[in-house]
C-alpha positions as CSV (number, residue, x, y, z in Angstrom):
1,M,117.5,105.0,85.6
2,S,119.7,102.1,86.7
3,T,120.6,101.4,90.4
4,G,121.6,97.8,90.1
5,A,121.1,94.8,87.8
6,L,118.2,95.8,86.0
7,C,117.8,99.0,83.9
8,V,114.6,101.0,84.5
9,A,112.8,103.6,82.3
10,Q,109.8,105.5,82.8
11,V,107.6,107.8,80.7
12,A,104.1,109.5,81.0
13,C,101.5,107.6,78.9
14,D,100.8,110.9,77.0
15,H,104.4,111.3,75.9
16,P,104.3,111.9,72.2
17,A,107.1,109.4,71.5
18,P,107.4,107.0,74.5
19,V,109.3,104.2,73.0
20,E,112.0,106.6,71.9
21,A,111.9,108.2,75.2
22,I,112.4,104.7,76.8
23,C,115.3,103.9,74.5
24,D,117.1,107.1,75.3
25,Q,116.7,106.4,79.1
26,F,118.1,102.8,78.5
27,G,121.2,104.0,76.6
28,P,123.1,101.5,74.5
29,E,122.7,98.6,77.0
30,R,121.9,95.3,75.3
31,F,119.0,93.2,76.7
32,D,117.5,89.7,76.7
33,L,114.2,90.8,77.9
34,V,112.4,94.1,78.2
35,L,109.1,94.1,80.4
36,I,106.7,97.1,79.8
37,F,104.0,97.8,82.2
38,V,101.4,100.1,80.6
39,S,98.7,102.3,82.2
40,P,95.2,101.7,80.9
41,D,95.2,105.4,79.9
42,A,97.7,104.6,77.1
43,D,97.1,103.2,73.6
44,F,98.4,99.9,74.3
45,T,98.3,98.4,70.6
46,T,100.1,101.4,69.2
47,L,102.8,101.5,71.9
48,T,103.7,97.7,71.9
49,Q,103.8,97.5,68.1
50,S,106.0,100.7,67.9
51,A,108.4,98.8,70.4
52,I,108.9,95.9,67.7
53,G,112.7,95.8,67.2
54,R,113.5,98.8,69.1
55,F,115.5,96.9,71.9
56,G,117.8,94.8,69.6
57,G,117.1,91.2,70.0
58,A,115.4,91.4,73.3
59,D,111.9,89.9,73.8
60,V,109.5,92.5,74.7
61,L,106.5,91.4,77.0
62,A,104.0,94.0,78.1
63,C,100.6,94.0,80.0
64,S,98.1,96.7,81.0
65,T,98.0,97.6,84.5
66,A,95.7,98.6,87.6
67,G,98.4,101.2,88.4
68,E,102.1,101.4,88.2
69,L,104.9,101.0,90.6
70,G,107.8,103.4,89.6
71,R,110.3,106.1,90.6
72,E,107.7,107.8,92.9
73,G,106.2,104.3,94.4
74,Y,102.5,104.2,93.5
75,E,102.0,105.9,90.0
76,D,99.1,106.3,87.7
77,G,99.3,107.2,84.1
78,Q,102.7,105.9,83.3
79,I,104.6,103.5,81.4
80,I,107.3,101.6,83.1
81,A,110.1,99.6,81.2
82,V,112.5,97.2,82.8
83,G,115.4,95.9,80.8
84,F,117.4,92.7,81.7
85,P,120.9,93.2,80.5
86,S,122.2,90.3,78.3
87,A,125.5,90.4,80.4
88,L,123.7,89.2,83.6
89,F,120.5,87.5,82.3
90,S,119.5,84.9,79.8
91,V,115.8,84.6,79.1
92,Q,113.4,82.4,77.2
93,T,109.9,83.8,76.7
94,Y,106.9,82.3,75.1
95,A,102.9,82.8,75.0
96,I,100.1,80.5,76.0
97,D,96.8,81.5,74.0
98,N,93.2,80.5,74.5
99,L,93.4,79.8,78.3
100,D,90.0,78.6,78.0
101,H,90.8,75.6,76.0
102,M,94.4,74.8,76.9
103,D,96.0,71.8,75.7
104,Q,97.8,70.8,78.9
105,Q,100.1,68.3,77.2
106,A,101.1,71.1,74.7
107,V,101.6,73.6,77.6
108,T,103.9,70.9,79.5
109,D,105.6,70.0,76.4
110,G,106.4,73.7,75.6
111,L,107.7,74.4,79.1
112,I,110.0,71.7,78.9
113,E,111.3,72.6,75.5
114,H,111.9,76.3,76.6
115,R,113.5,75.1,79.9
116,V,116.0,72.8,77.9
117,A,116.9,75.4,75.4
118,L,117.5,78.1,78.3
119,G,119.6,75.4,80.2
120,Q,121.8,74.8,77.1
121,R,122.4,78.4,76.4
122,A,122.8,79.6,80.1
123,G,124.2,76.7,82.0
124,H,126.9,78.8,83.5
125,M,124.1,81.1,85.2
126,A,123.2,79.4,88.4
127,Q,120.2,81.3,89.6
128,E,116.8,81.0,87.8
129,F,113.2,81.9,88.2
130,A,109.9,82.1,86.0
131,F,107.9,85.1,85.7
132,L,104.2,84.9,84.6
133,L,101.8,87.5,83.0
134,V,98.5,86.6,82.8
135,D,95.0,88.2,81.5
136,G,93.6,89.5,84.8
137,L,89.9,88.7,83.5
138,S,90.5,85.2,82.2
139,R,89.5,83.5,85.4
140,R,92.1,80.9,84.5
141,E,95.1,81.9,86.7
142,E,94.7,78.8,89.2
143,H,94.5,76.2,86.5
144,L,97.4,77.6,84.6
145,T,99.9,78.0,87.9
146,T,99.1,74.5,89.0
147,L,100.1,73.4,85.5
148,L,103.4,75.5,85.2
149,A,104.4,74.8,88.7
150,A,104.4,71.1,88.3
151,G,106.6,71.4,85.3
152,L,109.1,73.8,86.7
153,G,110.4,71.6,89.5
154,P,112.6,73.8,91.8
155,M,112.5,76.8,89.7
156,P,110.4,79.4,91.7
157,L,107.3,81.0,89.9
158,F,105.9,84.2,90.6
159,G,103.8,86.9,88.6
160,G,100.9,89.2,88.2
161,S,97.3,89.4,86.6
162,A,97.1,92.2,84.1
163,G,94.8,94.9,85.0
164,D,92.4,97.8,83.6
165,G,92.6,100.3,86.4
166,T,89.4,99.9,88.5
167,N,87.3,99.3,85.4
168,F,87.4,95.5,84.9
169,H,86.5,95.8,81.2
170,G,89.5,94.2,79.4
171,T,93.0,93.5,80.1
172,W,95.9,93.2,77.5
173,L,99.2,91.2,76.8
174,A,101.6,91.6,74.2
175,R,104.6,89.7,73.2
176,N,106.9,91.2,70.5
177,G,104.1,93.4,69.2
178,V,101.4,90.6,69.1
179,V,98.6,91.8,71.3
180,R,96.6,89.1,73.2
181,Q,93.7,88.6,75.5
182,N,92.7,85.3,77.3
183,A,96.4,84.6,77.0
184,A,99.5,84.4,79.2
185,L,103.1,85.3,78.8
186,V,106.0,83.1,80.5
187,A,109.7,84.3,80.9
188,L,112.1,81.8,81.9
189,V,115.1,83.7,83.4
190,R,118.6,82.6,84.5
191,T,121.0,85.1,86.0
192,V,124.3,85.4,87.6
193,C,122.8,87.5,90.1
194,P,121.6,86.2,93.5
195,I,117.8,86.4,93.6
196,K,114.9,85.6,96.2
197,V,111.1,85.2,95.2
198,F,108.8,86.2,97.8
199,S,105.4,87.0,98.8
200,L,104.1,89.4,101.5
201,D,100.6,89.9,102.9
202,H,99.7,91.8,106.1
203,L,96.3,90.1,106.9
204,V,95.5,88.0,110.0
205,P,92.6,85.8,110.2
206,T,89.7,86.3,112.8
207,D,87.4,84.0,114.5
208,T,84.4,84.8,112.1
209,R,83.9,82.1,109.6
210,M,81.3,81.3,106.9
211,V,80.6,78.6,104.5
212,V,80.2,78.8,100.8
213,T,76.7,76.9,100.3
214,R,76.2,77.5,96.6
215,A,78.8,78.8,94.0
216,D,79.5,78.8,90.4
217,P,83.3,78.0,90.4
218,D,83.9,78.4,86.7
219,R,82.7,82.1,86.9
220,R,84.1,82.7,90.5
221,I,80.6,83.6,91.8
222,V,79.2,82.8,95.2
223,Q,75.6,82.7,95.3
224,M,74.8,81.6,98.7
225,I,76.7,82.0,102.1
226,N,75.5,80.1,105.3
227,A,72.5,79.2,103.2
228,E,71.7,82.9,102.8
229,P,72.2,85.3,99.7
230,A,75.8,85.9,99.5
231,A,76.1,89.6,99.6
232,Q,73.4,90.0,102.2
233,E,75.1,87.5,104.6
234,Y,78.4,89.0,104.1
235,A,77.1,92.4,104.9
236,R,75.3,91.2,107.9
237,L,78.5,89.6,109.2
238,L,80.2,93.1,108.7
239,G,77.2,95.0,110.4
240,K,76.7,96.9,107.1
241,D,73.9,97.5,104.7
242,P,74.3,95.3,101.6
243,N,73.6,98.2,99.4
244,Q,76.7,99.9,100.4
245,L,79.0,97.1,99.6
246,G,81.8,98.2,97.2
247,T,85.4,98.0,96.3
248,F,86.5,100.0,99.5
249,T,84.4,97.7,101.7
250,F,86.1,94.5,99.9
251,A,89.5,96.0,100.5
252,A,88.7,96.7,104.1
253,H,87.2,93.3,105.0
254,P,88.9,90.6,103.1
255,V,88.2,86.9,103.5
256,V,90.9,84.1,103.6
257,V,90.8,80.5,102.9
258,R,93.2,77.9,104.8
259,L,95.5,76.1,102.4
260,G,97.8,73.6,104.4
261,D,99.4,75.8,107.4
262,S,98.7,79.0,105.9
263,H,95.8,81.3,105.0
264,H,95.4,83.0,101.6
265,V,93.2,86.0,100.4
266,R,90.1,85.2,98.2
267,A,89.3,88.7,97.3
268,I,85.9,90.0,96.2
269,Q,85.7,91.9,93.1
270,R,82.2,93.4,93.3
271,V,78.5,92.5,93.9
272,N,76.5,91.7,90.6
273,A,72.9,92.5,89.9
274,D,71.7,89.4,91.6
275,G,73.3,90.2,95.0
276,E,76.0,87.4,94.3
277,L,79.7,87.9,95.1
278,V,82.1,87.9,92.2
279,F,85.6,86.9,93.4
280,F,89.1,87.6,91.9
281,S,90.1,84.0,92.6
282,A,88.6,80.4,92.5
283,I,85.8,79.7,95.0
284,N,84.0,76.5,95.6
285,E,81.0,75.2,97.3
286,G,81.8,74.0,101.0
287,M,84.8,76.1,101.3
288,V,85.2,77.9,104.5
289,L,85.7,81.5,104.5
290,T,87.3,83.5,107.4
291,L,87.1,87.2,107.6
292,A,90.3,88.6,108.1
293,E,91.8,91.9,109.8
294,H,94.7,94.2,108.8
295,Q,98.1,94.7,110.4
296,D,99.6,98.0,109.9
297,I,100.2,97.7,106.1
298,V,103.1,100.5,106.3
299,R,105.0,98.8,109.2
300,H,104.5,95.3,107.7
301,L,105.6,96.4,104.1
302,E,108.8,98.1,105.8
303,D,109.6,94.9,107.8
304,G,109.0,92.5,105.0
305,L,111.3,94.3,102.6
306,A,114.0,94.8,105.2
307,R,114.2,91.1,105.6
308,L,115.3,90.8,102.0
309,D,118.4,92.8,102.8
310,R,121.7,90.7,103.0
311,V,124.6,91.7,105.3
312,G,127.3,93.7,103.7
313,A,125.4,93.9,100.5
314,P,123.4,96.9,98.8
315,P,119.7,96.7,98.8
316,P,118.3,94.6,96.0
317,Q,116.2,95.7,93.2
318,I,112.7,94.4,93.3
319,L,110.5,93.4,90.4
320,G,107.0,93.6,92.1
321,C,103.4,92.6,91.5
322,D,101.2,94.4,93.9
323,C,97.5,93.8,94.3
324,L,95.1,96.7,93.4
325,L,93.4,96.1,96.6
326,R,96.6,97.0,98.7
327,R,96.5,100.3,96.8
328,I,93.0,101.0,97.6
329,E,93.6,100.1,101.2
330,A,96.5,102.6,101.3
331,G,94.3,105.3,99.8
332,Q,91.4,104.6,102.4
333,S,93.7,104.8,105.3
334,Q,95.6,107.8,103.9
335,Q,99.0,105.7,103.7
336,T,99.6,106.2,100.0
337,R,102.5,108.4,100.5
338,A,104.0,106.5,103.1
339,I,104.1,103.2,101.2
340,S,105.1,105.0,98.1
341,D,108.1,106.3,100.0
342,I,109.0,102.8,101.0
343,L,108.5,101.4,97.5
344,K,110.8,104.2,96.1
345,R,113.6,103.7,98.9
346,R,113.3,100.1,98.5
347,N,114.0,100.1,94.7
348,V,110.5,98.5,93.9
349,V,109.3,98.6,90.3
350,G,106.4,96.7,88.6
351,F,102.7,97.1,88.5
352,S,99.4,96.9,90.4
353,T,97.5,93.6,89.4
354,Y,94.2,91.9,89.6
355,G,95.8,89.1,91.5
356,E,99.2,87.5,92.1
357,Q,100.8,84.2,91.3
358,I,103.3,82.6,93.8
359,G,104.4,78.9,93.2
360,A,101.2,76.9,92.2
361,L,99.0,79.5,93.9
362,H,97.0,82.3,92.6
363,V,96.5,84.9,95.5
364,N,95.2,88.4,96.2
365,Q,96.0,91.3,98.4
366,T,99.8,90.6,98.4
367,L,103.0,92.1,97.3
368,T,104.7,89.2,95.3
369,G,108.1,89.5,93.6
370,V,111.6,88.8,93.2
371,A,114.5,90.6,94.8
372,I,117.7,90.9,92.5
373,Y,120.9,91.4,94.2
374,A,124.0,92.9,92.6
375,P,126.1,90.5,90.6
376,P,129.1,89.1,92.2
377,A,132.4,91.0,91.5
378,P,134.6,89.4,88.7
379,K,137.3,87.2,90.2
380,Q,140.8,88.5,90.2
381,V,143.3,86.7,88.0
């Protein structure tokens, strides 16, 4: 299906020939980039290797998901492919391996090299953005986004952390058939289409605060809150039994931190056997966490996406990275169908993540993405 600048294809992960089906849906269009968001129920390695060379000269970037955003909104068990036509987009992609031992200078040099090459090839395309896919269990997103954002200058950066459903066992990335873990994929994009990078969250801080008094930042573990065992103290503040804490509780009762003039979610992933809280994002001793409450997620999403509309222009297509915890919250509040209807009507395609990136920040419980508007009409001679 194609409703704008991007081409979108979708097949079930148990399809006997998924790449062939995607090619049939794409038709003869030539692409600079194809993104493939793959359900964890699919055979990721076989799929991505069978895609080698199937889209002409396009680079093919793929990641495993915590759910898909497709033609019916929230989806499961699907493979979503997004093609960037060469007539409208020029793209430079590369991989960053071994995130635990990144050579910062090499990453910076590589970023500059690819930006220069893209500028030389597509200087006539005035709009630009950078898209990041990263191993959602690497625990290296903050360091990576800070490094990349510093070198990108005015080029807006956004992205998502690859997922594994609600299993948290292993996430997968691939570039042109080479499967990777503990890695990231970067796409630098220039286009003739107007674009807007955005991030939405529907959470409002309350007056209930707590202080991280012992933590292991490298492993994103909080051991003590307010000088008490972390899970026990978090549960006390919620008025709950510590033994009842789980994914649904964390989605319903998020915590935020203040960065500058705004608050950003620091989502809890799970409680470990020692009663410690394991987070999706970086956490440090001395950090003040604030409990947040939810605005109406359906109304907030509708209003937020409506603000992306432009007078006299058709609604944009949106490439989105939507946090797994938003999907869980929607299910808890029986609003999955309502949110799916909005995503479908607003042309949102992408995947559910273990975290999102916007600029130099790694965040949680947001819908982050890029709105891509119809290209300008050719000038009359």
